[in-house]
N, C-alpha and C positions, 0 to 999 in steps of 0.2 A: 505492500499499498505506498509504502514512504515512495518507493520507485517511480510510481503513478504520481503523486503529487508532485515530486522534485520535477517531472518534466512538465509538468502544467504551468512551473512557473515563467518558462521562457515562453509559453502562449501566455498569459497575462502581460511580460514583462514587455513583450515584443512590438505591439505594434506603438506602444507610446517611445517606447528606443529609436524605432525609427523613424518615426515622426521627426521627432528632435534629429535625427541624423541627415533627412533630406534638408533641415530647414539648413543646420550646419554646411553640409555639401553646397547647398546655394549660396549662403553666405560668401563662402571661401571661393566659388566660382566666378562668384561677381567681383571679388575685389583681386582678380586675377593670383589667387595662390595655389596654382593648379602642382606645386610640388607639395604643400601641407597635402592635397589628396591624397596625391601620390606615397607619401612618407606615413599617414594614418589610417591607409587600407589596409585590407588582409593581404599576407602575402601571398597568397590564391590569387587576387587581383593583380599583383605585380608579375607573378610567374606565368600568367596568362598571353602577354605581350611584351615587348621589349619598352623600356622607357621613351627612346625616339618615337617609337608608333602611338602611344599615350599622349607624347607631346603633342604630336602631330595630330593628331584624333581631337583632343580637345581644346586645342588653337583653333581648327578649322572651324569648332562649335560656336567659339568665344568671337571668332572675328567676321561669321557667318550668318550668326544669329544674334547675338549683342549678349547683356548682360538678360537674366530672368529677372522678368517684370511681376509675374504671379503664377502661384501652381496650386491645383486641388488635387486630390486625390481621386481616381479614377478605379480602385478597386487594392485588396492586400489580399494576403496570403500566407500564412506562418506553418512550419513544418516543425515538430520536432522528431527527432529520430538518435537513438542511442547518445538520447542527452546532448546534442546539439541540434540548436533551433536556425531556421531558416527564415528570413521575413522577405518577400517581396513586396514592394510598393509602385505600384502604376500612377505616375502624376499624368496629368493633363498639364502641360505648360505653355504659358506667353513669354518671351523673349522681346527682345525690343525688335525684332528683325524681324520676325515669324513666332511660328508654336512649332509643336511637337507631343510627343509622348515620350516620357523617361521612364525607364524599368529600373529601377532599383533593387539590389539584392543583396542582403547584410546578413553577417551573421551575427549572433547575439552570443557578446560575451561581458557575460554579468549583467551590469544593468544599461550597457552601451551597443549600439548597431555600430558592426565595424563593416565597411563598403568591400564586396566581394564581386559585382559587377556593376557595372552604369551602362543602359544602352539609350540611345536617343532616336529615333524616330520622328523623323521631319523631312518632308519635300522643300519645304524651304530649305533643310541644310545641303539636300542634294543639288537644288535649284542656284542657289545663289552663290 
């Protein structure tokens, strides 16, 4: 029974932690603090691509779409398996120069959500 209750902790803490992490990500993004995003992300995030590819991608998003002006949650999902909790947050985001859908995947580390993946789907990103 204790194991079941311990596993539920991630579900309870996960969404608020992920919501805070989205706000923090957007704050760092808008300030151009891409190094901090990289350093604060989970090692799996950094292992998924080279630093150069990350810099090129986040630079292109910033250059083409501009700063985030607003975002709203369009859905979320939490999974806890083997005492590891992941949270997926889908955001409808408006940037200065367009809009799109952001999909964040976080790993819960205590009460903090740590970035595992960031995906941006935007026609404006492609066409501008």
